C-alpha positions as a Markdown table, in Angstrom:
| # | Residue | x | y | z |
|---|---|---|---|---|
| 1 | Unk | -86.6 | -11.7 | -23.8 |
| 2 | Unk | -87.7 | -12.3 | -27.4 |
| 3 | Unk | -87.4 | -8.6 | -28.2 |
| 4 | Unk | -83.9 | -8.3 | -26.7 |
| 5 | Unk | -80.8 | -8.2 | -28.9 |
| 6 | Unk | -79.4 | -11.7 | -29.4 |
| 7 | Unk | -75.7 | -12.1 | -28.8 |
| 8 | Unk | -74.1 | -15.4 | -30.0 |
| 9 | Unk | -70.7 | -16.2 | -28.5 |
| 10 | Unk | -68.7 | -19.0 | -30.1 |
| 11 | Unk | -66.1 | -20.4 | -27.7 |
| 12 | Unk | -66.1 | -20.7 | -23.9 |
| 13 | Unk | -62.4 | -19.9 | -23.2 |
| 14 | Unk | -61.0 | -17.0 | -21.3 |
| 15 | Unk | -62.4 | -14.3 | -23.7 |
| 16 | Unk | -65.8 | -15.9 | -24.3 |
| 17 | Unk | -66.4 | -16.8 | -20.7 |
| 18 | Unk | -65.6 | -13.2 | -19.6 |
| 19 | Unk | -68.0 | -11.8 | -22.2 |
| 20 | Unk | -70.7 | -14.1 | -20.8 |
| 21 | Unk | -70.1 | -13.0 | -17.3 |
| 22 | Unk | -70.3 | -9.3 | -18.4 |
| 23 | Unk | -73.6 | -9.9 | -20.2 |
| 24 | Unk | -75.2 | -12.0 | -17.5 |
| 25 | Unk | -78.3 | -10.4 | -16.1 |
| 26 | Unk | -78.3 | -7.7 | -18.7 |
| 27 | Unk | -81.2 | -7.0 | -21.2 |
| 28 | Unk | -79.7 | -9.1 | -24.0 |
| 29 | Unk | -80.2 | -12.8 | -24.9 |
| 30 | Unk | -76.9 | -14.7 | -24.9 |
| 31 | Unk | -76.2 | -18.0 | -26.5 |
| 32 | Unk | -72.8 | -19.6 | -25.8 |
| 33 | Unk | -71.8 | -22.3 | -28.3 |
| 34 | Unk | -68.8 | -24.5 | -27.6 |
| 35 | Unk | -67.8 | -28.0 | -28.8 |
| 36 | Unk | -66.8 | -28.9 | -25.3 |
| 37 | Unk | -69.1 | -28.5 | -22.3 |
| 38 | Unk | -66.4 | -27.1 | -20.1 |
| 39 | Unk | -64.0 | -24.2 | -19.7 |
| 40 | Unk | -60.3 | -25.3 | -19.7 |
| 41 | Unk | -57.6 | -23.4 | -17.8 |
| 42 | Unk | -54.9 | -24.0 | -20.4 |
| 43 | Unk | -52.0 | -22.5 | -18.4 |
| 44 | Unk | -52.0 | -25.4 | -16.0 |
| 45 | Unk | -52.2 | -28.2 | -18.6 |
| 46 | Unk | -48.6 | -29.0 | -18.1 |
| 47 | Unk | -49.5 | -29.9 | -14.5 |
| 48 | Unk | -52.0 | -32.4 | -15.8 |
| 49 | Unk | -49.3 | -33.8 | -18.1 |
| 50 | Unk | -46.9 | -34.2 | -15.2 |
| 51 | Unk | -49.3 | -35.6 | -12.7 |
| 52 | Unk | -49.5 | -32.7 | -10.4 |
| 53 | Unk | -53.2 | -32.2 | -10.7 |
| 54 | Unk | -56.1 | -34.0 | -12.3 |
| 55 | Unk | -58.3 | -33.1 | -15.3 |
| 56 | Unk | -61.2 | -31.9 | -13.2 |
| 57 | Unk | -58.9 | -29.4 | -11.4 |
| 58 | Unk | -58.3 | -27.4 | -14.5 |
| 59 | Unk | -61.7 | -27.7 | -16.2 |
| 60 | Unk | -65.1 | -26.4 | -15.1 |
| 61 | Unk | -68.6 | -27.1 | -16.6 |
| 62 | Unk | -69.9 | -24.1 | -18.6 |
| 63 | Unk | -73.5 | -24.7 | -17.4 |
| 64 | Unk | -72.4 | -24.4 | -13.8 |
| 65 | Unk | -70.3 | -21.3 | -14.5 |
| 66 | Unk | -72.7 | -19.1 | -16.6 |
| 67 | Unk | -75.6 | -21.3 | -17.6 |
| 68 | Unk | -77.6 | -20.5 | -14.5 |
| 69 | Unk | -78.0 | -16.8 | -15.6 |
| 70 | Unk | -81.6 | -16.5 | -16.9 |
| 71 | Unk | -80.6 | -14.7 | -20.1 |
| 72 | Unk | -77.7 | -17.2 | -21.0 |
| 73 | Unk | -78.2 | -20.4 | -22.9 |
| 74 | Unk | -75.4 | -23.0 | -23.4 |
| 75 | Unk | -75.4 | -25.1 | -26.5 |
| 76 | Unk | -73.0 | -27.9 | -27.3 |
| 77 | Unk | -71.9 | -28.0 | -30.9 |
| 78 | Unk | -69.2 | -27.0 | -33.4 |
| 79 | Unk | -69.9 | -24.1 | -35.7 |
| 80 | Unk | -69.1 | -25.2 | -39.2 |
| 81 | Unk | -70.1 | -22.1 | -41.2 |
| 82 | Unk | -71.0 | -18.5 | -40.9 |
| 83 | Unk | -73.4 | -16.5 | -43.1 |
| 84 | Unk | -72.7 | -12.8 | -42.5 |
| 85 | Unk | -75.3 | -11.6 | -45.0 |
| 86 | Unk | -78.1 | -13.6 | -43.2 |
| 87 | Unk | -76.5 | -13.1 | -39.8 |
| 88 | Unk | -76.5 | -16.8 | -39.0 |
| 89 | Unk | -74.1 | -19.5 | -37.8 |
| 90 | Unk | -74.5 | -23.1 | -38.8 |
| 91 | Unk | -74.0 | -25.9 | -36.3 |
| 92 | Unk | -75.6 | -29.3 | -35.5 |
| 93 | Unk | -77.5 | -29.0 | -38.8 |
| 94 | Unk | -79.2 | -25.8 | -37.6 |
| 95 | Unk | -79.0 | -22.2 | -38.8 |
| 96 | Unk | -79.0 | -19.9 | -35.8 |
| 97 | Unk | -79.6 | -16.2 | -36.1 |
| 98 | Unk | -77.8 | -13.4 | -34.2 |
| 99 | Unk | -77.7 | -9.7 | -33.8 |
| 100 | Unk | -74.2 | -9.7 | -32.5 |
| 101 | Unk | -71.6 | -12.4 | -33.0 |
| 102 | Unk | -68.5 | -12.8 | -30.8 |
| 103 | Unk | -66.0 | -15.3 | -32.0 |
| 104 | Unk | -63.6 | -16.5 | -29.3 |
| 105 | Unk | -62.5 | -19.9 | -30.5 |
| 106 | Unk | -58.9 | -19.6 | -29.5 |
| 107 | Unk | -55.9 | -21.3 | -31.2 |
| 108 | Unk | -54.4 | -24.7 | -31.8 |
| 109 | Unk | -51.0 | -26.1 | -32.4 |
| 110 | Unk | -49.2 | -25.9 | -35.7 |
| 111 | Unk | -46.5 | -28.2 | -37.0 |
| 112 | Unk | -45.4 | -25.8 | -39.7 |
| 113 | Unk | -46.7 | -27.9 | -42.6 |
| 114 | Unk | -45.6 | -31.3 | -41.0 |
| 115 | Unk | -48.9 | -32.7 | -39.7 |
| 116 | Unk | -47.4 | -36.2 | -39.9 |
| 117 | Unk | -45.5 | -35.2 | -36.8 |
| 118 | Unk | -48.6 | -34.8 | -34.7 |
| 119 | Unk | -49.1 | -38.5 | -33.8 |
| 120 | Unk | -45.5 | -38.8 | -32.8 |
| 121 | Unk | -45.2 | -35.6 | -30.7 |
| 122 | Unk | -48.4 | -34.6 | -28.9 |
| 123 | Unk | -49.1 | -30.9 | -28.5 |
| 124 | Unk | -50.5 | -29.4 | -25.3 |
| 125 | Unk | -53.7 | -27.6 | -26.0 |
| 126 | Unk | -56.5 | -29.8 | -24.7 |
| 127 | Unk | -57.0 | -32.3 | -21.9 |
| 128 | Unk | -56.4 | -35.3 | -24.2 |
| 129 | Unk | -53.0 | -33.9 | -25.1 |
| 130 | Unk | -51.9 | -33.7 | -21.5 |
| 131 | Unk | -53.3 | -37.1 | -20.8 |
| 132 | Unk | -51.4 | -38.6 | -23.7 |
| 133 | Unk | -48.1 | -37.0 | -22.6 |
| 134 | Unk | -48.5 | -38.4 | -19.1 |
| 135 | Unk | -49.5 | -41.8 | -20.4 |
| 136 | Unk | -46.5 | -42.1 | -22.7 |
| 137 | Unk | -44.0 | -41.0 | -20.1 |
| 138 | Unk | -45.4 | -43.3 | -17.3 |
| 139 | Unk | -45.6 | -46.2 | -19.7 |
| 140 | Unk | -42.0 | -45.6 | -20.7 |
| 141 | Unk | -40.9 | -45.7 | -17.1 |
| 142 | Unk | -42.9 | -48.9 | -16.4 |
| 143 | Unk | -41.1 | -50.6 | -19.4 |
| 144 | Unk | -37.8 | -49.3 | -18.2 |
| 145 | Unk | -38.3 | -50.8 | -14.8 |
| 146 | Unk | -38.5 | -54.3 | -16.5 |
| 147 | Unk | -35.9 | -54.0 | -19.3 |
| 148 | Unk | -32.4 | -55.5 | -18.9 |
| 149 | Unk | -30.9 | -53.6 | -21.8 |
| 150 | Unk | -29.1 | -50.5 | -20.4 |
| 151 | Unk | -29.3 | -48.6 | -23.7 |
| 152 | Unk | -33.0 | -49.3 | -24.0 |
| 153 | Unk | -33.5 | -48.1 | -20.4 |
| 154 | Unk | -31.6 | -44.9 | -21.2 |
| 155 | Unk | -33.9 | -44.4 | -24.2 |
| 156 | Unk | -37.0 | -45.0 | -22.2 |
| 157 | Unk | -35.9 | -42.4 | -19.6 |
| 158 | Unk | -35.4 | -39.7 | -22.2 |
| 159 | Unk | -37.9 | -36.9 | -23.2 |
| 160 | Unk | -37.6 | -34.3 | -25.9 |
| 161 | Unk | -39.7 | -31.1 | -25.6 |
| 162 | Unk | -39.8 | -29.0 | -28.7 |
| 163 | Unk | -40.4 | -25.3 | -28.0 |
| 164 | Unk | -38.7 | -23.1 | -25.4 |
| 165 | Unk | -41.5 | -20.7 | -24.7 |
| 166 | Unk | -43.3 | -20.6 | -21.3 |
| 167 | Unk | -45.3 | -23.8 | -22.0 |
| 168 | Unk | -42.2 | -25.7 | -23.1 |
| 169 | Unk | -40.1 | -24.5 | -20.1 |
| 170 | Unk | -42.9 | -25.3 | -17.7 |
| 171 | Unk | -43.4 | -28.7 | -19.1 |
| 172 | Unk | -39.7 | -29.6 | -19.3 |
| 173 | Unk | -39.1 | -28.5 | -15.7 |
| 174 | Unk | -42.1 | -30.3 | -14.4 |
| 175 | Unk | -41.3 | -33.6 | -16.3 |
| 176 | Unk | -37.7 | -33.8 | -15.1 |
| 177 | Unk | -38.9 | -33.2 | -11.5 |
| 178 | Unk | -41.5 | -35.9 | -11.9 |
| 179 | Unk | -39.0 | -38.4 | -13.3 |
| 180 | Unk | -36.4 | -37.8 | -10.5 |
| 181 | Unk | -39.0 | -37.9 | -7.8 |
| 182 | Unk | -40.8 | -41.0 | -9.1 |
| 183 | Unk | -37.6 | -42.9 | -9.7 |
| 184 | Unk | -36.2 | -42.1 | -6.3 |
| 185 | Unk | -39.4 | -43.1 | -4.4 |
| 186 | Unk | -41.4 | -45.5 | -6.6 |
| 187 | Unk | -39.1 | -47.4 | -9.0 |
| 188 | Unk | -36.6 | -50.0 | -7.7 |
| 189 | Unk | -34.5 | -50.7 | -10.8 |
| 190 | Unk | -34.1 | -47.3 | -12.3 |
| 191 | Unk | -31.2 | -44.8 | -11.9 |
| 192 | Unk | -32.4 | -41.2 | -11.7 |
| 193 | Unk | -29.1 | -40.0 | -13.1 |
| 194 | Unk | -30.1 | -41.5 | -16.5 |
| 195 | Unk | -33.2 | -39.3 | -16.8 |
| 196 | Unk | -32.9 | -36.8 | -19.6 |
| 197 | Unk | -35.2 | -34.0 | -20.7 |
| 198 | Unk | -34.0 | -32.2 | -23.7 |
| 199 | Unk | -35.5 | -28.8 | -24.5 |
| 200 | Unk | -35.2 | -27.9 | -28.2 |
| 201 | Unk | -35.9 | -24.6 | -30.1 |
| 202 | Unk | -34.6 | -22.6 | -33.0 |
| 203 | Unk | -34.4 | -19.4 | -31.0 |
| 204 | Unk | -31.3 | -18.0 | -29.3 |
| 205 | Unk | -32.5 | -18.5 | -25.7 |
| 206 | Unk | -35.4 | -19.9 | -23.6 |
| 207 | Unk | -38.3 | -17.6 | -23.0 |
| 208 | Unk | -37.5 | -15.3 | -25.9 |
| 209 | Unk | -40.3 | -12.9 | -25.2 |
| 210 | Unk | -39.2 | -12.2 | -21.6 |
| 211 | Unk | -36.3 | -10.0 | -20.4 |
| 212 | Unk | -32.9 | -11.5 | -21.0 |
| 213 | Unk | -32.1 | -11.5 | -17.3 |
| 214 | Unk | -35.2 | -13.6 | -16.6 |
| 215 | Unk | -34.4 | -15.9 | -19.5 |
| 216 | Unk | -30.8 | -16.5 | -18.2 |
| 217 | Unk | -32.2 | -17.3 | -14.7 |
| 218 | Unk | -34.7 | -19.7 | -16.1 |
| 219 | Unk | -32.0 | -21.4 | -18.3 |
| 220 | Unk | -29.7 | -21.7 | -15.3 |
| 221 | Unk | -32.4 | -23.3 | -13.1 |
| 222 | Unk | -33.4 | -25.7 | -15.9 |
| 223 | Unk | -29.9 | -26.9 | -16.5 |
| 224 | Unk | -29.3 | -27.2 | -12.7 |
| 225 | Unk | -32.4 | -29.4 | -12.5 |
| 226 | Unk | -31.1 | -31.7 | -15.3 |
| 227 | Unk | -32.7 | -30.3 | -18.4 |
| 228 | Unk | -30.4 | -30.2 | -21.5 |
| 229 | Unk | -30.9 | -27.0 | -23.6 |
| 230 | Unk | -30.5 | -27.3 | -27.3 |
| 231 | Unk | -31.0 | -23.8 | -28.8 |
| 232 | Unk | -30.6 | -22.5 | -32.3 |
| 233 | Unk | -31.5 | -25.9 | -33.6 |
| 234 | Unk | -34.4 | -26.4 | -36.1 |
| 235 | Unk | -36.4 | -29.6 | -36.1 |
| 236 | Unk | -36.1 | -31.2 | -39.6 |
| 237 | Unk | -37.9 | -34.5 | -39.0 |
| 238 | Unk | -39.6 | -36.6 | -36.4 |
| 239 | Unk | -39.8 | -40.4 | -36.5 |
| 240 | Unk | -40.8 | -42.8 | -33.8 |
| 241 | Unk | -38.3 | -42.2 | -31.0 |
| 242 | Unk | -36.2 | -39.9 | -33.0 |
| 243 | Unk | -35.9 | -36.1 | -33.6 |
| 244 | Unk | -33.7 | -34.9 | -36.4 |
| 245 | Unk | -32.1 | -31.4 | -35.9 |
| 246 | Unk | -30.2 | -28.9 | -37.9 |
| 247 | Unk | -28.1 | -26.5 | -35.9 |
| 248 | Unk | -24.9 | -24.5 | -35.9 |
| 249 | Unk | -22.8 | -27.7 | -35.6 |
| 250 | Unk | -24.6 | -29.4 | -38.4 |
| 251 | Unk | -27.2 | -32.2 | -38.3 |
| 252 | Unk | -27.8 | -34.3 | -35.3 |
| 253 | Unk | -30.3 | -36.8 | -34.0 |
| 254 | Unk | -31.9 | -37.1 | -30.6 |
| 255 | Unk | -33.4 | -40.4 | -29.4 |
| 256 | Unk | -36.2 | -40.4 | -26.8 |
| 257 | Unk | -39.2 | -42.5 | -26.0 |
| 258 | Unk | -41.4 | -39.5 | -25.3 |
| 259 | Unk | -41.6 | -36.5 | -27.6 |
| 260 | Unk | -43.7 | -33.4 | -26.8 |
| 261 | Unk | -44.5 | -30.4 | -29.0 |
| 262 | Unk | -45.1 | -26.9 | -27.6 |
| 263 | Unk | -43.8 | -24.9 | -30.6 |
| 264 | Unk | -46.0 | -22.8 | -32.8 |
| 265 | Unk | -49.7 | -21.8 | -32.6 |
| 266 | Unk | -52.3 | -21.1 | -35.2 |
| 267 | Unk | -55.7 | -19.5 | -35.0 |
| 268 | Unk | -58.7 | -21.8 | -35.1 |
| 269 | Unk | -60.1 | -22.7 | -38.4 |
| 270 | Unk | -63.1 | -20.3 | -37.9 |
| 271 | Unk | -60.6 | -17.5 | -38.6 |
| 272 | Unk | -59.9 | -18.7 | -42.1 |
| 273 | Unk | -63.6 | -19.4 | -42.6 |
| 274 | Unk | -64.7 | -15.9 | -41.6 |
| 275 | Unk | -61.9 | -14.4 | -43.7 |
| 276 | Unk | -63.3 | -16.2 | -46.7 |
| 277 | Unk | -66.8 | -15.1 | -45.9 |
| 278 | Unk | -66.0 | -11.4 | -45.2 |
| 279 | Unk | -62.7 | -10.8 | -47.0 |
| 280 | Unk | -61.2 | -9.9 | -43.7 |
| 281 | Unk | -57.4 | -9.9 | -43.8 |
| 282 | Unk | -55.4 | -12.3 | -41.7 |
| 283 | Unk | -51.8 | -12.3 | -40.4 |
| 284 | Unk | -49.3 | -15.1 | -40.9 |
| 285 | Unk | -50.7 | -17.1 | -38.0 |
| 286 | Unk | -54.2 | -17.0 | -39.4 |
| 287 | Unk | -55.4 | -14.4 | -36.9 |
| 288 | Unk | -58.0 | -11.8 | -38.1 |
| 289 | Unk | -56.9 | -8.2 | -38.4 |
| 290 | Unk | -59.7 | -6.5 | -36.6 |
| 291 | Unk | -60.8 | -2.9 | -36.2 |
| 292 | Unk | -60.2 | -0.9 | -32.9 |
| 293 | Unk | -63.5 | -2.2 | -31.6 |
| 294 | Unk | -62.5 | -5.8 | -32.4 |
| 295 | Unk | -65.1 | -5.9 | -35.3 |
| 296 | Unk | -64.4 | -7.4 | -38.7 |
| 297 | Unk | -64.0 | -4.7 | -41.4 |
| 298 | Unk | -67.4 | -4.1 | -42.9 |
| 299 | Unk | -69.3 | -6.1 | -40.3 |
| 300 | Unk | -69.6 | -4.1 | -37.1 |
| 301 | Unk | -71.9 | -6.8 | -35.6 |
| 302 | Unk | -69.1 | -9.5 | -35.8 |
| 303 | Unk | -66.3 | -9.4 | -33.2 |
| 304 | Unk | -63.2 | -11.6 | -33.0 |
| 305 | Unk | -61.4 | -11.7 | -29.7 |
| 306 | Unk | -58.7 | -13.7 | -27.9 |
| 307 | Unk | -56.2 | -15.7 | -29.9 |
| 308 | Unk | -58.4 | -15.5 | -32.9 |
| 309 | Unk | -57.7 | -11.8 | -33.5 |
| 310 | Unk | -54.5 | -9.8 | -34.3 |
| 311 | Unk | -55.1 | -6.5 | -32.5 |
| 312 | Unk | -52.5 | -3.9 | -33.7 |
| 313 | Unk | -54.3 | -0.8 | -32.4 |
| 314 | Unk | -51.8 | -0.4 | -29.5 |
| 315 | Unk | -49.6 | 2.6 | -28.7 |
| 316 | Unk | -46.6 | 0.9 | -30.2 |
| 317 | Unk | -48.4 | -0.9 | -33.0 |
| 318 | Unk | -47.4 | -4.3 | -31.7 |
| 319 | Unk | -50.2 | -7.0 | -31.6 |
| 320 | Unk | -51.4 | -8.1 | -28.2 |
| 321 | Unk | -50.0 | -11.4 | -27.1 |
| 322 | Unk | -52.1 | -14.6 | -27.1 |
| 323 | Unk | -52.4 | -14.8 | -23.3 |
| 324 | Unk | -55.1 | -15.1 | -20.7 |
| 325 | Unk | -54.8 | -11.5 | -19.6 |
| 326 | Unk | -55.5 | -9.8 | -22.9 |
| 327 | Unk | -58.2 | -12.3 | -23.7 |
| 328 | Unk | -60.1 | -11.5 | -20.5 |
| 329 | Unk | -59.9 | -7.8 | -21.0 |
| 330 | Unk | -61.0 | -8.2 | -24.7 |
| 331 | Unk | -64.1 | -10.2 | -23.6 |
| 332 | Unk | -65.1 | -7.6 | -21.0 |
| 333 | Unk | -64.7 | -4.6 | -23.3 |
| 334 | Unk | -66.5 | -6.1 | -26.3 |
| 335 | Unk | -69.4 | -7.1 | -24.0 |
| 336 | Unk | -69.5 | -3.5 | -22.7 |
| 337 | Unk | -69.4 | -2.2 | -26.3 |
| 338 | Unk | -72.4 | -4.4 | -27.3 |
| 339 | Unk | -74.4 | -3.2 | -24.3 |
| 340 | Unk | -73.5 | 0.4 | -25.1 |
| 341 | Unk | -74.6 | 0.0 | -28.7 |
| 342 | Unk | -77.9 | -1.6 | -27.8 |
| 343 | Unk | -78.6 | 0.9 | -25.1 |
| 344 | Unk | -78.6 | -1.7 | -22.4 |
| 345 | Unk | -75.6 | -0.1 | -20.6 |
| 346 | Unk | -77.5 | 3.2 | -20.5 |
| 347 | Unk | -80.4 | 1.6 | -18.7 |
| 348 | Unk | -78.0 | -0.3 | -16.4 |
| 349 | Unk | -75.5 | 2.4 | -15.5 |
| 350 | Unk | -76.9 | 5.7 | -16.9 |
| 351 | Unk | -74.2 | 6.2 | -19.5 |
| 352 | Unk | -74.0 | 4.8 | -23.0 |
| 353 | Unk | -70.4 | 6.1 | -23.7 |
| 354 | Unk | -67.5 | 3.7 | -23.8 |
| 355 | Unk | -63.8 | 4.6 | -23.7 |
| 356 | Unk | -61.6 | 3.0 | -26.4 |
| 357 | Unk | -60.0 | -0.3 | -25.5 |
| 358 | Unk | -56.7 | -0.1 | -23.7 |
| 359 | Unk | -54.8 | -3.2 | -22.6 |
| 360 | Unk | -53.5 | -3.1 | -19.0 |
| 361 | Unk | -50.3 | -5.2 | -19.1 |
| 362 | Unk | -49.9 | -6.9 | -15.7 |
| 363 | Unk | -46.7 | -8.7 | -16.8 |
| 364 | Unk | -45.8 | -12.2 | -17.7 |
| 365 | Unk | -44.5 | -15.2 | -15.7 |
| 366 | Unk | -43.5 | -18.8 | -16.0 |
| 367 | Unk | -42.9 | -21.5 | -13.4 |
| 368 | Unk | -39.6 | -23.4 | -14.2 |
| 369 | Unk | -39.5 | -25.9 | -11.4 |
| 370 | Unk | -40.7 | -26.7 | -7.9 |
| 371 | Unk | -41.2 | -23.4 | -6.1 |
| 372 | Unk | -39.2 | -21.5 | -8.7 |
| 373 | Unk | -40.6 | -19.1 | -11.2 |
| 374 | Unk | -39.6 | -16.0 | -13.2 |
| 375 | Unk | -41.9 | -13.0 | -13.4 |
| 376 | Unk | -41.8 | -9.7 | -15.2 |
| 377 | Unk | -44.3 | -7.4 | -13.6 |
| 378 | Unk | -44.1 | -4.4 | -15.8 |
| 379 | Unk | -40.4 | -4.0 | -15.4 |
| 380 | Unk | -40.1 | -5.5 | -11.9 |
| 381 | Unk | -38.2 | -8.8 | -12.3 |
| 382 | Unk | -38.7 | -11.5 | -9.7 |
| 383 | Unk | -37.2 | -15.0 | -9.6 |
| 384 | Unk | -37.1 | -18.0 | -7.3 |
| 385 | Unk | -39.5 | -18.7 | -4.5 |
| 386 | Unk | -40.9 | -15.1 | -4.6 |
| 387 | Unk | -41.7 | -15.5 | -8.3 |
| 388 | Unk | -43.4 | -18.8 | -7.6 |
| 389 | Unk | -45.6 | -17.3 | -4.9 |
| 390 | Unk | -46.6 | -14.5 | -7.3 |
| 391 | Unk | -47.2 | -17.0 | -10.0 |
| 392 | Unk | -49.4 | -19.2 | -7.8 |
| 393 | Unk | -51.5 | -16.2 | -6.6 |
| 394 | Unk | -51.9 | -14.9 | -10.1 |
| 395 | Unk | -53.1 | -18.2 | -11.4 |
| 396 | Unk | -55.4 | -18.8 | -8.5 |
| 397 | Unk | -56.9 | -15.4 | -9.2 |
| 398 | Unk | -57.4 | -16.1 | -12.9 |
| 399 | Unk | -59.1 | -19.5 | -12.4 |
| 400 | Unk | -62.8 | -18.7 | -13.0 |
| 401 | Unk | -64.2 | -21.5 | -10.8 |
| 402 | Unk | -64.1 | -21.3 | -7.0 |
| 403 | Unk | -64.2 | -25.0 | -6.5 |
| 404 | Unk | -61.2 | -25.5 | -8.8 |
| 405 | Unk | -59.4 | -22.7 | -7.0 |
| 406 | Unk | -59.8 | -24.4 | -3.6 |
| 407 | Unk | -58.9 | -27.8 | -5.1 |
| 408 | Unk | -55.7 | -26.5 | -6.7 |
| 409 | Unk | -54.6 | -24.7 | -3.6 |
| 410 | Unk | -55.1 | -27.9 | -1.5 |
| 411 | Unk | -53.1 | -30.0 | -3.9 |
| 412 | Unk | -50.3 | -27.5 | -4.1 |
| 413 | Unk | -50.1 | -27.4 | -0.3 |
| 414 | Unk | -50.2 | -31.2 | -0.2 |
| 415 | Unk | -47.3 | -31.3 | -2.7 |
| 416 | Unk | -45.3 | -28.9 | -0.6 |
| 417 | Unk | -45.9 | -31.0 | 2.5 |
| 418 | Unk | -45.3 | -34.4 | 1.0 |
| 419 | Unk | -43.5 | -33.9 | -2.4 |
| 420 | Unk | -46.0 | -36.3 | -3.8 |
| 421 | Unk | -48.0 | -36.0 | -7.0 |
| 422 | Unk | -51.7 | -37.0 | -6.9 |
| 423 | Unk | -52.6 | -37.8 | -10.5 |
| 424 | Unk | -50.2 | -40.4 | -11.8 |
| 425 | Unk | -52.8 | -42.7 | -13.3 |
| 426 | Unk | -52.2 | -44.4 | -16.6 |
| 427 | Unk | -55.5 | -44.1 | -18.4 |
| 428 | Unk | -56.9 | -43.9 | -21.9 |
| 429 | Unk | -55.8 | -45.6 | -25.1 |
| 430 | Unk | -52.7 | -45.0 | -27.2 |
| 431 | Unk | -52.8 | -42.0 | -29.4 |
| 432 | Unk | -55.9 | -40.7 | -27.7 |
| 433 | Unk | -55.0 | -37.1 | -28.7 |
| 434 | Unk | -55.6 | -37.9 | -32.4 |
| 435 | Unk | -59.1 | -37.3 | -33.8 |
| 436 | Unk | -60.8 | -36.3 | -30.6 |
| 437 | Unk | -64.5 | -36.5 | -30.9 |
| 438 | Unk | -66.1 | -33.3 | -29.7 |
| 439 | Unk | -69.4 | -31.6 | -30.1 |
| 440 | Unk | -72.9 | -33.1 | -30.1 |
| 441 | Unk | -73.1 | -36.8 | -30.6 |
| 442 | Unk | -76.5 | -37.7 | -32.0 |
| 443 | Unk | -77.6 | -41.0 | -30.6 |
| 444 | Unk | -79.5 | -43.2 | -33.1 |
| 445 | Unk | -82.1 | -45.7 | -32.1 |
| 446 | Unk | -81.5 | -48.8 | -34.3 |
| 447 | Unk | -84.8 | -50.1 | -35.8 |
| 448 | Unk | -85.8 | -53.5 | -34.4 |
| 449 | Unk | -86.7 | -56.2 | -36.9 |
| 450 | Unk | -90.3 | -57.4 | -37.0 |
| 451 | Unk | -90.7 | -60.5 | -34.8 |
| 452 | Unk | -91.4 | -63.7 | -36.8 |
| 453 | Unk | -94.3 | -66.0 | -35.7 |
| 454 | Unk | -93.2 | -68.9 | -33.6 |
| 455 | Unk | -93.1 | -72.2 | -35.5 |
| 456 | Unk | -94.9 | -74.2 | -32.8 |
| 457 | Unk | -97.9 | -71.9 | -32.9 |
| 458 | Unk | -100.3 | -71.2 | -35.7 |
| 459 | Unk | -99.8 | -68.0 | -37.7 |
| 460 | Unk | -102.0 | -65.0 | -37.0 |
| 461 | Unk | -104.1 | -65.6 | -40.1 |
| 462 | Unk | -104.8 | -69.2 | -39.0 |
| 463 | Unk | -106.1 | -68.3 | -35.6 |
| 464 | Unk | -109.9 | -68.8 | -35.1 |
| 465 | Unk | -111.9 | -65.7 | -35.0 |
| 466 | Unk | -114.2 | -65.4 | -31.9 |
| 467 | Unk | -117.9 | -65.3 | -32.7 |
């Protein structure tokens, strides 16, 4: 394989993993670099946060998914620099050469210049975030069970979710159902009528990117489930247990023991780094403005896909959304383009031509509550149980690991039959979502001190020498 083109893929998310699958078994050497050793199915993180499923149900080891292919190597590490002139990436104190580079490092949460809010309002991008949200909510309910102060109890049973997009609506709907169900069945001193989940956003309505009809149906269902909607209100400050808002009626303050953040995303820092190294333009969200083949201007060997790129080469000129569907299609197309350029596709399929990238929009959907979802399938609007069935089938199809697919289906069926959640453990430490250690940890062997001679025995120099 030494003479084969070397493809380095940074990031094992939807886009990077799909590129690996497309290149597996082909005459190219592939190195997948990720700072976590697993692929995370982010759309179901809210179910981890609300105790519906466990961490292992939404994460799969990369080595088991693609590492067994003979031409794919998995390396744990965080890329800290890129040298486009030398065609090298830097990670784990190594410089690693490439012929083709695919950057698929995804996105993170942004607090719009207020990073001091992050410890107070966990986002929902990685497993530790979901664990922290679940830990904070369950700890608040445990304290509420023991407190005698009714105002304190009301405060402990309150949650504020910032961001009314799909992630915020899914989290809010799942948390209110968790609180109602747990209090009715598991807690003896709490009143489920005191549970409050408040969904806050500066936009006019929930699910602003979906059809107004679906947004109205989602809002009606959320309010019927007990979620309070506070729209057209900008977050001005977050303090422990407090969220300051500015809305049409002036300033107001919300008090809640648990605060969650699902508003705003930013491209990973590798986007800014590559822009600095190549002078590639970026949009307001830090995403790279790529060419029609997802390459960086002036560097056809470097591709940015997934949430890291802003792809405007669409029929209407609107950038592709940062969702799983576009990311998977990007990864497959870029892999095919690299094979075509290297001649590998000609050997494999008899043709080296490749049609321009065209995104096939399968629609969007969001689950709002138990067995209730809204779906926009290319103009076909579905709500309620039918929407939930479509949502479940679509997510099961997108999950890349068969074992996780079976596990999730089993747990969903168990929940339907018993209405019980299976992952309500309080684990971890406070603020475990801050400063998560990822990448390769180099174990150090501490040098042992030289042993001193025992006092009750003669020193080595005083021992008699045998004749």
